[in-house]
C-alpha positions in Angstrom: 215.4 25.6 13.9 211.9 24.6 13.3 209.4 24.4 16.2 208.5 20.7 14.9 212.2 19.9 15.9 211.0 20.0 19.5 208.2 17.5 19.0 208.1 14.1 20.6 205.6 11.3 21.1 203.9 11.1 24.6 201.2 8.5 25.7 198.3 10.5 27.1 198.4 8.3 30.3 201.8 9.5 31.3 200.2 13.0 31.8 200.2 13.4 35.7 196.7 14.1 37.1 197.5 14.2 40.6 200.8 14.9 42.3 203.0 12.3 43.8 202.1 10.9 47.5 204.8 12.9 49.0 206.5 15.9 47.4 210.1 14.5 47.2 208.8 10.9 46.5 208.5 11.9 42.8 211.1 10.4 40.4 214.3 12.2 39.4 216.0 11.8 36.0 219.5 12.9 36.1 221.2 14.1 32.9 224.9 14.4 32.9 225.5 17.2 30.2 229.2 15.9 29.6 227.7 12.8 28.1 227.5 10.3 31.1 224.8 7.9 31.3 221.3 8.8 32.4 220.5 8.0 36.1 217.1 7.0 37.4 216.6 8.3 41.0 214.1 9.6 43.4 213.8 13.3 44.2 214.6 12.7 47.9 218.0 11.6 46.6 219.1 15.0 45.0 221.5 15.8 47.6 223.7 13.1 46.3 224.4 15.4 43.3 224.8 18.4 45.3 228.0 19.8 47.2 228.6 22.0 50.1 228.6 25.7 48.9 226.1 25.1 46.0 223.2 27.5 46.0 219.9 26.6 45.1 217.9 29.8 43.6 213.9 29.2 43.7 210.9 31.2 42.6 208.7 32.2 45.6 205.8 33.5 43.4 202.5 32.3 45.1 199.7 30.9 42.8 196.5 32.9 43.4 193.1 30.9 43.1 192.8 33.0 39.7 190.0 31.3 38.1 186.5 33.0 38.6 183.2 32.1 37.2 180.0 34.0 36.5 177.3 35.1 34.3 176.2 38.3 32.0 173.2 39.9 33.7 170.4 40.1 31.3 171.3 37.2 29.0 172.4 34.8 31.9 175.3 33.7 29.5 178.2 32.2 31.6 181.8 32.8 31.6 185.1 32.1 33.2 188.2 34.2 33.5 191.8 34.0 34.6 193.2 36.9 36.7 196.6 37.8 35.0 198.0 41.1 36.4 196.8 44.1 38.1 197.2 47.0 36.1 195.7 49.8 38.6 193.7 49.6 41.9 190.7 47.2 41.2 191.8 46.9 37.4 193.1 43.7 36.3 194.2 42.1 33.0 192.3 38.9 32.5 192.0 35.9 30.1 188.1 35.9 29.4 186.2 33.0 27.8 184.3 33.5 25.7 185.5 37.0 24.9 184.4 37.4 21.3 181.0 39.0 22.0 182.2 40.9 25.4 182.5 44.5 24.2 183.8 47.4 26.4 181.1 48.7 28.7 179.8 45.1 29.4 179.2 44.3 33.2 179.8 40.6 34.4 178.5 39.2 37.7 180.6 36.7 39.5 179.6 33.5 41.4 181.1 31.7 44.3 182.4 28.1 44.1 179.0 27.0 45.2 177.6 28.6 41.9 175.7 31.2 43.6 176.2 35.1 43.0 178.7 37.0 45.2 179.1 40.6 45.7 181.5 41.1 43.0 181.2 42.3 39.5 183.3 43.9 36.9 183.0 46.2 33.7 185.1 45.3 30.6 187.3 48.2 29.7 189.3 47.2 26.7 191.3 44.5 25.0 194.8 44.2 23.8 196.5 42.5 20.8 196.9 39.1 22.7 193.3 38.9 23.4 193.7 39.9 26.9 190.7 41.9 28.5 191.2 44.7 31.0 188.4 44.9 33.7 187.4 47.3 36.5 186.2 45.3 39.6 183.5 46.3 41.9 182.9 44.8 45.3 183.2 44.8 49.2 186.5 42.9 48.9 189.8 43.6 47.1 190.2 41.5 44.0 192.9 39.2 45.4 190.8 38.6 48.6 187.8 37.9 46.7 189.7 35.4 44.5 191.1 33.7 47.6 187.6 33.4 49.1 185.8 32.3 45.8 188.4 31.5 43.2 189.6 28.2 42.0 193.1 26.7 41.6 194.2 27.6 38.0 195.4 24.2 37.0 196.6 23.6 33.5 194.1 22.5 30.9 195.8 19.0 30.5 194.8 18.4 34.2 191.2 17.0 34.2 189.1 18.3 37.0 185.3 18.9 37.4 184.0 22.3 37.4 183.4 23.7 40.9 185.4 24.0 44.1 189.2 23.1 43.7 190.3 19.8 45.4 191.9 20.4 48.9 194.9 18.5 47.5 195.3 20.9 44.7 194.9 24.0 46.7 198.0 22.6 48.9 200.2 20.8 46.4 199.8 23.3 43.4 202.0 25.6 45.5 205.6 25.5 46.5 206.3 25.2 50.4 208.2 28.6 50.2 205.7 30.4 48.0 205.5 33.9 49.5 204.5 36.7 46.7 201.0 36.4 45.3 200.9 36.7 41.5 201.1 33.7 39.4 198.5 32.1 37.2 200.5 28.8 37.1 202.7 27.2 39.7 206.7 27.3 39.1 206.5 23.5 39.1 209.9 22.3 39.6 209.8 23.6 43.2 206.8 21.5 43.9 209.2 18.6 44.6 210.8 20.4 47.4 209.6 19.6 51.0 210.4 21.6 54.1 212.2 18.5 55.5 214.3 18.1 52.3 215.3 21.8 52.2 216.4 21.4 56.0 218.4 18.2 55.1 220.1 20.2 52.4 220.8 23.0 54.5 222.4 20.9 57.1 224.6 19.6 54.2 226.0 23.2 53.6 223.6 23.6 50.4 222.4 27.3 50.3 218.9 28.3 49.3 217.6 31.9 48.3 214.7 33.1 46.3 213.6 35.6 43.6 210.0 36.2 42.1 208.8 35.6 38.8 205.1 35.7 38.3 204.0 33.0 35.8 201.5 34.3 33.3 198.9 32.5 31.1 201.6 32.5 28.4 203.1 29.5 29.9 200.3 27.4 28.6 200.1 29.1 25.1 201.2 27.0 22.2 203.9 28.4 19.8 201.9 29.1 16.7 204.8 29.9 14.3 206.8 27.4 12.0 210.3 28.8 12.9 211.6 29.2 16.5 213.2 32.4 15.9 209.8 34.0 14.7 208.2 33.3 18.2 207.4 36.5 20.3 207.8 35.4 24.1 205.4 36.6 26.7 206.4 39.2 29.2 206.5 38.2 33.0 207.1 40.4 35.9 210.0 39.6 38.2 212.0 40.9 41.2 215.5 39.9 42.3 216.3 40.8 45.9 219.8 42.3 46.4 220.5 39.6 49.1 220.0 36.9 46.6 222.0 38.6 44.0 225.0 38.8 46.6 224.4 35.4 47.6 224.8 34.3 43.8 228.0 36.5 43.3 229.5 35.1 46.5 228.7 31.4 45.2 230.4 32.1 42.0 233.3 34.0 43.5 234.0 30.9 45.7 234.0 28.4 42.6 230.6 26.7 43.6 227.4 26.1 41.5 224.3 28.2 41.2 221.4 25.7 40.7 218.3 27.2 39.3 215.1 25.5 40.7 213.0 25.9 37.6 213.1 27.5 34.2 211.5 30.5 35.7 214.4 31.2 38.1 216.7 30.5 35.2 215.1 33.0 33.0 215.2 35.8 35.6 219.0 35.1 36.2 220.0 35.0 32.7 217.8 37.9 31.8 219.4 40.2 34.5 222.8 39.0 33.7 222.2 40.0 30.1 220.6 43.1 30.8 217.7 42.2 28.8 215.2 43.5 31.2 212.8 46.5 30.5 214.0 49.6 32.5 217.2 47.8 33.7 220.3 48.2 31.4 224.0 47.3 32.6 225.9 47.2 29.4 228.0 44.0 28.6 227.8 41.6 31.6 230.8 39.6 32.6 230.6 36.1 31.8 229.6 33.8 34.8 228.5 36.7 37.2 225.4 39.0 37.5 226.9 42.7 36.8 228.5 43.9 40.0 226.6 47.3 39.8 223.3 45.4 40.3 224.3 44.0 43.9 224.3 47.4 45.7 220.6 48.0 44.8 219.3 49.0 48.2 216.1 46.8 48.2 214.7 45.0 45.1 215.5 45.0 41.3 212.3 44.7 39.7 211.4 44.6 35.9 209.7 42.7 32.9 211.5 40.1 31.0 210.6 38.4 27.7 213.8 36.7 27.4 213.6 33.6 25.0 216.4 31.0 25.5 216.6 28.3 22.9 219.3 26.8 21.1 222.1 28.0 20.7 222.5 30.1 23.9 225.2 30.8 26.4 224.4 30.9 30.1 226.2 33.5 32.3 224.8 32.7 35.9 223.3 28.9 36.1 225.5 26.0 36.5 222.8 23.3 36.9 219.0 23.0 36.3 216.1 21.3 38.3 212.9 21.2 36.0 210.0 19.1 35.1 209.2 17.6 31.8 207.7 20.0 29.4 204.9 20.0 26.7 206.3 19.1 23.0 207.1 22.1 21.0 207.0 24.4 24.0 209.3 27.2 24.8 210.2 25.5 27.9 211.4 22.5 26.0 213.4 24.8 23.9 215.3 26.4 27.0 216.0 23.1 28.4 217.6 21.9 25.0 219.7 25.1 25.1 220.9 24.6 28.5 221.7 21.0 27.8 224.3 22.1 25.4 225.2 25.7 25.9 227.2 27.5 23.4 227.3 27.8 19.6 225.5 24.4 19.2 222.1 23.0 18.9 223.2 19.4 20.2 221.2 19.8 23.3 217.9 19.3 21.4 219.2 15.8 20.8 220.4 15.0 24.3 217.0 16.2 25.8 214.7 14.3 23.2 216.8 11.4 24.0 216.3 11.7 27.8 212.6 12.3 27.2 212.3 9.1 25.1 214.0 7.2 28.0 211.4 8.9 30.4 208.7 7.6 28.3 210.1 4.2 28.2 210.5 4.2 32.0 207.1 5.4 32.5 207.9 8.7 34.1 204.9 11.1 34.9 205.0 14.3 32.8 204.2 18.0 33.2 203.0 20.0 36.2 202.4 17.2 38.6 204.7 14.9 37.0 208.4 13.8 37.8 211.7 15.9 37.6 214.9 16.3 35.9 218.3 17.4 37.0 220.8 18.7 34.5 224.3 18.8 35.6 
């Protein structure tokens, strides 16, 4: 398939610039994968489509205030960077702009959100093939603590905000209510619709809830630069899947209930583990419909890195339903949703999803990170 097969027209005014008034007041487009009509609802009505015994699996990665700004001593040239991943104590891979003239050995000085210098600097160590820069930080605070004190919320580039301190609403709402593990440069946005009250209501109705962690990197914003889908190289992301979550999933499947992924990040972890396509973790040929049984007894956490790329045609071994947002044209996330819409040896899911997107445009749904949601059943 061609990347252009996943294009669709989107009026710019439908790109959500702010979150809904309340988390679960966003709209919900329900897609019946068996061919039933689309249903237009509100997210707080999602319980109407869930059954006792179903299990929601969500990503509890926490977005860090990963955007930092500063200047180059001597020249005064300004820069901004996005923290991506810690590689060693006080050393991080970052996305640096501008990076072209930044050579190894260059020292950079950081500013606070007020634009004044802070006691934090960093030396450029090297660059990788993806254009990411490895830096060693110096200061009186650990890097994460400095980011919490002085960094900005790393909103996607299609959300327009002035340079400077993040809005208080962004610091609260570009974060799920169950975020626990710091490390993401972007929010797992499907979970932004879940409020604490909604989770409590679902729990009282017998719907289970558990978490895993996948730290979302800058690759989620990167455009696909090849012509053919199969030529795209997916970015790697770190994940951990607690043994308790794996056990809950296996028990749910054994009882004949459904596993519902809250977001594409959760789905990617579950399907990567089920297929054994995780660096350093190999289980052989997994059974259809379950995470391999030899995974469950792991004493604490199964952790690894996955670059799984799910696109039509694909089979899904674990996930039975998906909560997701509306994704960018020609993106890998749109390809994943298209694969899930019609799993198996078929590419028909692309037509189903693009038809649903066209209906969402007609109905003036809000798109992307702060936008509305879709439920695929």
